[in-house]
N, C-alpha and C positions, 0 to 999 in steps of 0.2 A: 504494500500500500504506500502511495506517495505521502510525504509529510503534508499535513493540513495547515495552511497559513491563512491568516485573516488580518484585515485592516479595519481600524476603528478610528473615529474622530470625536474629540471632546470640543473644548472651546478653542477655535483656531480659524484661520482662513481656508484651511484644507489645501494649502499650497503644496505641501509635501506629497499628498496623494495625487494631486493634479500633475506634479512633476513626474510621478511614475506613469500615469496614464498617457503622458506626452511621449512615452518611449515604447511605442507599440512593438517594436522588434524585440525589446527586452522581455515583454510579457509573453510573446510567442515562445521564446526559449525557456522562459520560466515555467510555462505550463507543461513542459516535458518532464520537469523535475518535481513539481509540487501541485497540489490541488488548492486553489484559492476558494475557501469555503464561505468567507464573509468579506464584503467590500461594498459599502453603500454607494460609492461612486460608480460602481460598474455592475453590480448584481444584487439580487434581493434575498438570496439564500442565507440560512443560518446553520450553525453546527453546534452540537452539545460539547464536543471536545476539539481542542485546537493544539497543534504542536508549537506554532510560533505566532504570537499576536503582536502586530505592529500598531501602536497607538499614537495618534497625532493629537496635539492639543493639551491645554492645561485644565485643571479642575477648578470650577467656580462655585458649584452648587453641591449640596449633599446628595441630591438625586444622581448627579454625575459620579460622585465618590462611590455611591453604592453600585452603580453600573460598572465602574472600574474594578471594584472588588469582585464582582461577579465574573468579569472577563478573566481576572487573575486566577480565580478558582477553577476555571475550565481550560487554562492554558498551561502547557508545559514550560514554555519560555515566553517572556514578555519584553518587548523592545520599546523604549520611548523614542518616538520618531519625530525629530525636528526640535527646534528651539523652544516651542511652547511646552512640549511634553518634558523637555530636559531641564529648563530653567524658568518657566513661567512667561518668558518673552515680554513683549510690549504690554500685554494686558496686566502684568503684575504691578504696573505703576498704579493701578486702581487700589492697591492695598494701602496707599497713603491716605485714603479717604474711607468714610463709612459707606456701606451699601446704600443706606438711605440718602446720603449726600450725592452719591453717583446717580441714583435714580432721579433725584430732584434736578440735578444739572442737565440730564438728558431729556427727561419727560416733562419737567415742570411740576410745581406742587400739586396741582389737581390730579394729573395722571399718576404721580407718585403715590398719592394716597389711595387711589383706586386699585393699583396693582398690588399694594401692600395689604389691602383689606378684602379684596375680592378673592374667594377661595379658588376660582378657576384660573386666576392669573398668578397667585402667589407662588406655586411650585416652579413656575418658569423664571421668576425674577428674584427668588430668595437666594441671593448670592452670598457666599462666604468669602474668606480670604483666598486669593488666587494661589494655587499650589501646583508645583510640578508633580509628576506621577510618583516619584520616589518617596514623597512624603506620606503616601497612603498605602502603597503596595511595594512588594519586592520587584525591582526592575533588574533584569539580567544584563541589559546593555543599553547605553544611551547613544543614539545616532544624532549628532548635533547638526545645526545649520538652519537657515531661514531663507529658502527651504533646504531640506537635506540634499546632499550631493548624491546623484544617482550612482556614481562609481563606488562611493563608500557603501551605499545600500547593497549593491551587487556583491562587493567583497564580503560584507557582513553576512549576507544570505548564504553565500558559498561556504563560509566558515561554519555557520550554524548547521547547514546540511551535512557537513563533515563531522559534526559533533564537538566543535570547539568555538572559542571566541577570539576575534582579532585583538592584538595588542595595539593600543592607541598611545603613541608617545605624546607626552604633555609638552609640546613645543608651540611657540607663538606663531602668529600669522607672519611676523617679521621674517621667520626662516623661509617661508614660502615666497615672500616678496623677493628675497635675495635669489632664490631659485628661478624666479620668473624674470630676473634682471630689472626689476622696477626701481625707479628713483624713489628714495625715502620721502614719504609725505612731509616729514618735518623739514627736509631739505628744500621743499617747495614753500616753506613758510607757513604750513598748515599744521594741524594736529590730528592724532590718530589713536585708536585703541588697539592697534595691532600688536603692541609690545606685551599686552596682558591678556590677549584673547586666544582661545584654542584654535590651532590651525586645522587644515583639512579641506578648506574651500579653494585652495590654489591661489589665494590672494586675489580673488576675482574682482572685488570692488576696486582695489588699488590698480590692478592691471587695466581697468577701464576708466581710469582717470579720477576716481573718487577716493575715499578714505575708508578705513575699517571703523565701523560703529560698534563692533563687539557682539554681533548676533549669535556667535557660537558659544558665548559664555566666558566667564573669567577663569583663567588658569589657576589651579589650586595653590601654586606657590608663587604667583605673580607678586612683585613688589609694588603694591598699589600706592603706598605712601610716596615712593620715588616717582611713580607715574603721575600722581597728582601734582607733585612739585614741578615736574617737567611741564605739565599743562599750565600751571600758574606762571612759570617762567616765560611761556609763550603768550602771556597776556590774557588768558581766560579767567573769568571771575569764578568764585566758588560756586555760584548758582549755575553757571554754564557747565562747569565740570560735573556737578551733581546731575544735571540733566543728561549729559553725555553718558554717564555711568548708568543712569536709570532707564535709558531708552530700551535696552534689551536685558539689563542685568539687575533690575530693581529687586527681584526676589533674593538674589545672592547678597546684595548690599544689606537688605533687611535681616538676613540670617547671620549677620555679624562680620562680614568682610569690611575692612576699614575704608 
C-alpha cells in the first residue's frame, strides 16, 4: 500500500498549497509514490488514518486547536508547512491586541457586539492568541518559508518516504546571498534581516532587488542585540526596528527573544 498523505489548512492565505498545485508535473510523479487522501484545494475525500499530514496555517481559535489535535491523533507524522504553521507569521502581530479590540477595529462597535453575542457567529470569531502548531501538538518537522520552497518540500517528502528526516543546518540567508553573488543590502545603504533569518529560500528576495524581511523565522542562536544595534547605526528608530522584527516574527519576539 502506498503511504497516505494529506494537506490541511488553518489560518493562512493557502499560498503554500497553491505553490504545490502550481507544479502539476511534480504531482504526477508524486502520485506514483503516494496516495493523496485529503487536500481541500484539489479533492473532497477524507481518510481515518494518515501517514504524513502537511498542515498550513496558524491556530487562532479553539475550534481550530481541536481540529489540529484530531489530525495529530490520526497521523503518523505531522509537518508544519510554511511560515504561518512554523512561527505564526504576519497574523501573530494581532497578539499585541485583545480579540475584542481587533474585532472593533475591523467591524466597528455595532458588528463587534453582534458577532460576540450572536450564538451563530461566535464560534467563527472567538479568536484566541495566534499560535504556531508546535505549541499545541507534536510536530515532526517544520518546513519554513512564505510560501514554502517546492524543492525543500520534495526533498523532505523523499526523506520521509525513506523513513528519515533531513538535517537542516541553522545558517543565515547571508550565506545564500554570498552563494548567489549578491551585493550586500547594507552595502547599498539599506537594511536587512538576512543576518538573523533561517536560510533555505536561495536569497530570492535579495536576488530580485529587495531585502530579507525574515519570513523564515529567527535563527535560534542569532545575535539579535548586535543586529538591533546595527539597524540603529543605520538610522532606524526603535519603533521601525520593532516593526521590522514583528512583521513575520512577532510570535518569536513575544516568546522571549530579545
